[in-house]
N, C-alpha and C positions, 0 to 999 in steps of 0.2 A: 240693596235690591239685587235679586238674582238676575244675572245677565247671561244671555246666550250670544253667539255670534252668527249673524246671517251668512249663510254659505255663498250668497250671490254678491251682496254689496260689502261684505266683511265688516259691517258696522255692528257694534254692540247693541243689543235690543233686549228689552225686559222679557223675561221668560213668558209672561202672560201675553206678550205680543208676538210670539214666535209660533210658526206653523210648520209641521212636517208635511211636505208636499212631494208627491210622486206616486209610485205604485210598487207592488211586490216585485214585478218584473224588472223595472228600471231602477229601483231603489228610491230612497227618500232623502230629501234635502231639507235642512232647517232654514226657513226663510222668514224674514220679518214680514209683517202684514203688507207693507208697501210693495215689496218684491213679489210676494204671493199674488197680490191683485194684478200686478203687471204681467206675471207669468200666465195667469188664467185669462186675462184680456188678450194676450198674444196668442194663446192657444185657440181662442175663438175668433180671432181676427178683429178684435174691437180696438179701435184707435182713439176713441174719444171718451174713455173712462175718466171720470173725475176722481182721482185717487188722492184723497186728502187725509191728513192726520188731524184729529180733533183734540184739543186740549181738555184736560179734566175740568170738571165743574163741581162746586159744592152746593148742596141743597139741604134744607132743613125739614125734618119730618114734623108731624103734629105734636110730638112731645118736646120739640125744641132741640133735638139732637141733630148735629151736622153729619152729613154723609158726602164723601168725595167719590165722584163717579168718573171712571176712565171709559174711553170709547174705543171700539174696534169696528172698522168698516171692512167687510169682506165680500168679494165678488164670488158668487157660487154658480158658475156656469154662465151661459150667455143671456139668461133671462131672470136672474135673481141677485139682489144685493141685500146684505144683512148688516144692520147697525146694532151693535150691542153696547149697553151701558152697564158697568159693574163696579162694585167696590172691591178693594183689595185688603187682605189681612195677611201679613207676612209674605207679601209678593204673590199671593194666590187669590184667585177669585173667591170671594166669600161675601155673605150678607146679601144685600139687594142685587138683583140682576134684572135687566129689562132688554127687550128686543123689539125691533120693528124691521119689516122687510119691504122691499120695493124692487123696481126694475133698474138696470144699470144706467139708463138715461134719466132717471129721476134726479132732481136737484138735491144734493146732499144736505143743504140747509133746511129744505122742506122736510126731509126725513128726520133730521135732528129736531126740528120743531115738534113734529108728531111724537117723537120719542120723549122729549122733555115734558110735554103735556101728559103723556101716559105716566111718567115718573111722578109728576106733581099730584096726579089723582091718587096714585098708590101711596105716596108718602103722607097724604092728608088723612088716611084711615088707619086706625089701630085695631087689631084683632085680639091683642093680648093686653092684660093688665096684671099688676102684681097684687097679691093678697098674702099677707104674712110672709113677705119676701119670696114668694113662689109665684111663677107665672101661671096664669089661667086664661082660658078663653073668655073674653069679656062679654060676648053676646052668644048667640046660637050659630054664628057663622065664623069660620076661620078660612083664610086664604093664604097661600104661600107657594113655595117651590120645593120640589123633591130634589134632594141631593144625597150624598153618601159620606160616611165617615171613613176616610181612607187611612186614618191613623190607627184604627183598631184592627182586629183579626177579621178577615172576610169583608164583604161589601155590605155594611149595615146602613139602612136608610137613616137619613136625617132630613128634617123639614126645616125650611127657612121661612119664618113668619115675622113680620115687622122688622126684617133685616137681621133677625137673630137665629142662629142655628140651634135647633132643639133636637136632642137625641130621641130616637124612636120610643124608648121606655118612658122618657119624660112626657112626650106627646101623648102616649097612651094613658098616663096618669091624668093628664088634662081632660082627656075624653071621658074618663070614669065619672066626672061630674055629671055626665049625661047618660049614665047607665040606664038601660031600658028604653031609651029614646031611639028613633029611627035616624038614619043619615043617608046622604047621597054624596058620592065622591065623583066629582067631574074632573077629568084630566084634560088639560088644554096645552097646545103648542105655546112656547114662550112668547111668540109674536102675537098671539090672540089676545083680545081684550076680554077680561073677565068681569 
């Protein structure tokens, strides 16, 4: 596991749980999520923030595949808290990602419950199936997340559908099964329900 060192508490932290905090004028510090939340709370005079660390959980999708989700709770100003759930591959966020948002005084377990329900609904649906060892869109609807392939040259789009990263060219080939048809592309915030 790739580890960073929090510049405030000096404890090793996973790279996916480290945040660069600061500004161009004052410089940036690498903080663990716990110290980041404490800094933001202090900046806004918040003394009652429930700054908890949630343990990973395993969930099974509709195909019977297991997925381990890690959590990150971040305070974003004085009126918003974000709870993310994400998978890791090679210590980097990859695969399924989910988000819910609330207010800093919301109960963290209530936010977690909302997020887990969202995850269950998403994991119960499959948009792709395999035909002759190639993925294809199983119906006329596909839903996923836009990402990028940082390993190639330039910033090339990748879509994540059913927790699988699909290159832009491969996704285009899947769409060719519907050549001549109409489509609608709706783009939504990760916290929104689709």
